[in-house]
N, C-alpha and C positions, 0 to 999 in steps of 0.2 A: 707823607710817607708814600716811599715810593714802589709803584704797584707796576707788575710786571704787565705788558700789555700782550692782551691774548689777538692770535691771530684772526683775521676777518675769516668770518661765517664760522668760528668754534660753536657762538652763541645759538645759530640756527641750526647746527648738526646735534647739539647736547638739547634742542629743545626737540627736533625729532626723535633722538634716540628716547629721552623720555616719554615721547607720544609713543612710538614702538611698543617702550616696556607695556605702558598703560594696556595697548590694546590686546599685547600678549597676555597680561593678565585677566584680561575679560573674557577672552577666550578660554582659556583655564577651566575660569569657572562655570562655562556652558555644560550642561549634559553631555556625556561621553556621545553619546550618540548623534550630536551634532558636530562635534568637531571634524573636522577634514571632511564636511558631508557635501564636496563640488562633486558635479562628475567626470570624470578625466576626459581628458580633450579630445572629442571626435567632430565630426560633422555632421553628427544626428545627437540631437537635444534626446533626454528623456523623455519619454512622453510623462503630460499633466494629467492630476490626477482624473481619472473618470467616473462621476460619480454615479451615474446611471447604471454601468457596470463594473464595477471595481473590479471582478474577475475578470472581465476582457483587457482593463489596465494593467495586471500582473501580467498576461500572458505579452503586452506589448513591451513592458518593462523586463521581461527576462529575455526578450529578443534586442532591445538594445545593449543589454549586459553585453550578450553574445557576441554583436555587432563591434561594443566599444572595448572588449576584452577584458571586464571588468570580471575574475574569475574569482576572489574570495570572498566569502560568504560575509566579513565585517563591512567592508566597502558598500557591498550590496543594502548590507543594511542601514548603513549611515546615509545611501541616496534616497533608498526607500521612505525612510522616516523623514526626510526633510522635503518630501514630495505631498506627505499625507494633507492635507488640509486642518487648520488650526481646528474646527469645532468636531474635527474626527479623534483628536488627541485624546482624549479621555478614554476613549474607549479601548484606548491599548498602552495606558498608562505605565502599567507593570512592567510590559515587555520595553517599553523604552526609556523606561527610566533604570532598569537594572537590566541591558543587552545579556542575554543567554551567553556563554562563553563559548559554545556548542553550536552551531548550525543558525547565527541568531537571525538570518535574513530567511531561511527555511521556518523558521518557526513564526518570526511575524508574516510572513506573507499566508500561511497557514490560518493564523489568527484570522488574516483579512478574508482569506475564502470563508470561514465559518462564520464571520460576522454579516458577511454579503451575499455568501452563495447562495442559491435556489435550492428550495425543498420540494419533495413531492411526497403525496402519499397514497400509494397505490393500493386502493380498496376492490375484492375482487373476491379473493381467496374465502371460503367459507370455513377452514382449520388452518392450523397455525403452518407457517410460512417455515420451511426447514432452509431453505435456499435461496438467494438473489444474488445473482452474477450480470455483470454488464457482458455482452457476448459479440462480437465484432465491431462496435464501436461505443464511446462514451455516451449515448444518447437511447441504446438500444437493453433493456433490463428483462432480464429471463426469470420465471422465480418457478420455486415447487413447494408444494404443501402438502398435508397431511390428507388435504380433502382430496387427493389422487388426481390432481390437476398440475400442466403445467403453463403458465399465462406469461407473454412476453408484451411488453408495455414500450409506449414510445415516449419520450422526454420533450422530442421536439413539439409534441402534440399535445402539451401539458399532462403527461403521463397517463394518458388513453391507455385501454387494453387493448392490443391489436392482433393477439394472436390467444387461443386457447385449446388446449388440448388434453382431452382426458384420456389421463394413462393407464388409467385401470388398475393402479398400485400409489404408495406412498410414495414421494421423491424425496431421495434425500441429499445428491449433487447432482448438478447440471456441470457439461463440458463443452467447446467447441469441438463439434466434428471435422470430419474432411472435406473441406468447400465451405466457401462461403455459407451456403445454406442450410448444412448441419449442423446437428447437437447431439448429444449425448445425454442419457436421463440414467441415474440410479437406483435400483427400485427395494421396496420392500420384500419382493414376491422372487426374489434373486435372480435378476435379470439388468443388463442393461440391453437400454434400447436406444434406436439411432432415426434420429427423424428430419424428414427435411422441410422444413419451416415454409414451404412452397405450398405446400399439401403434407397436411401434419393431420389427416381423418386417421391413419395408421401409420405405424412406426414400420420404415424401412427393413431395418434387420431387429430380431431381438437373440439376443446373447445370453445364453444361459452358465448362470456361476453357480457356485454353492454357498450359499446363505445371505442372509441380507442383506443389499449393498450397501454400505454407510458413508462412503466417498467415491470421488473418482479425479483423477491428478492428469492432465495434459504431459506428455513428455516429448519425444520430437513428434514428428508430421503423423506417421502412422501409430503409435503408440500410447497406450494409457492403460494409467494404476489403478486398479478398485483394491477395496478394503471392504472384507466382510465378514459378518458375524459367524464365519465357520473357524473364525481364527488365522486365515489367510490374506495373504495379498496375491493380486494376481496382475498379470500385465495382459492386455487385450494387444490382439495384432486387427488394426480397423484395415489391412488389406485381406487378410481371411475370415474376417468376425469372428474369432475363435482365441480363447484362454492360449498365450504361448507359452505363459512362466507360473509357478508358485512359488512363494515365498512362506515356511512356516518353520517354530522356532519351538521348543522346549520352553515353557513360561510366558510363550505370549497370547495374550488372550483378549480378544476385541469384545469389551462390556458395554459399547453402546451403541445406540442407535447409529449414530453422528459420529463416531471417530473417523477424523482425519490422515491419513496416510500422505506422503509426497515421496518425490524424485528430487533428488540432486541438482543443482542448477546447470551441473554438465550431463542431468542422465544416467552417470553412472553407479547411483547408488540409489535405495530405495528405504523409507524411515517411515515408524509408525510406533506410538505407545500403546504399555498395554494397561488392562486394566490392574495390573499389581503397582502401576506408576513407574515401571522401567523404561527404557527407550530401548527399539530394535533397529538396528543398521543392516541391509542386506548388500549386496553385491550383484547390481540390476542384469548382467549378463553370466555370469556363473551359479549364480542364486545362493550362494555360501554366505550364511550370518557372518557378517566383518566385528559387528560389536553389538554386545549386551550389556547398555549401561544402568546397574541399580538404580532404585529413586531414592533420591537424594532428601526428601521430605518425610517426616514425621507425624502421624502416622501417613502412610502413602495413599494417593488417590488414582481414581484414573485416568489418564491420559486423554482427552479430547482432540489436542490436535496438536500438530508439530508445523516448524517451518522452519527452512534452511535461510542462513546471512547469503547475501545475493552471490559472495565470493567463495563460500561451502566452507567458510572457514570456522564454523558453528550451527548449533540447530538451538529453535528454541520451542518449547513446549507450555502448555496450559492444561489444566486439571481441572478435575470438579471441584475441589475445594480452593478454587481461585485464586490457584499462587500460577506464578507464571517461572519457568525455569531455563537459565541459559546452559546448553550444552556446550563446553568448548571442548572436552578430551574425546575429538571424534577421529 
């Protein structure tokens, strides 16, 4: 029987095509996070996993992504996943097998930080701690307590207490002051105290306000917002050490010693929640009430804290009933 002659090399081409198809099928069978998990072309290679300090490795990895122009979260996730050593993969099985649709690399890196990040127990207060904040750097922590003291802690020295201030009143909040060594504390005795951390035996200034101070929030360099149990918000001018503006409204009631008020990201508005579950927003300069948003939950519960979206597009509040509410009609 006559057969058509095959062109030279046709068999080899068919074999190569078959091999490529098999390789493609094998790649398709891999978990999604392993596909195309190669670093982009760059003269700098991604850093090898640093088991002695994985948090430092993440810092190096972020620098690599920036230099190699790896901007999308999924590509970052895939590269990070392939750099993890095999014996650690089980620690992140859920994330690796089912990559989150939203911010997969951020979620994986946060999980790595939580798994390997250092923790500190700062022991020294004799009463409940009402506030703890990083001030000035990510190694310096300031705490305020019902024992009427403020304490400074140095994480570079293993969490040692390096500053102890007797404030004579319960402290509910702390913020940075003007200058690298200044801090402000808000107190039950209706005062805001300004301290110089180099000599903290006595406050540099004491600013009297009406009502217990429940929170402080930093605005521009010279403005601080405080919330008081007298059902008012106040803006304090740190140049004159006086109250510059007051904000009040019918129905606004501060019902908790640690209720938090906030500036908007552009500092044009101030906001706080009420004991009735409502949210109030004022214009910072005119002091006019811009929005009164009624409680959306039933039964309503006292709002404890509010926070703006970084772009100012919405507000989030938390209440005593352990509910989180997103307010978009602002």
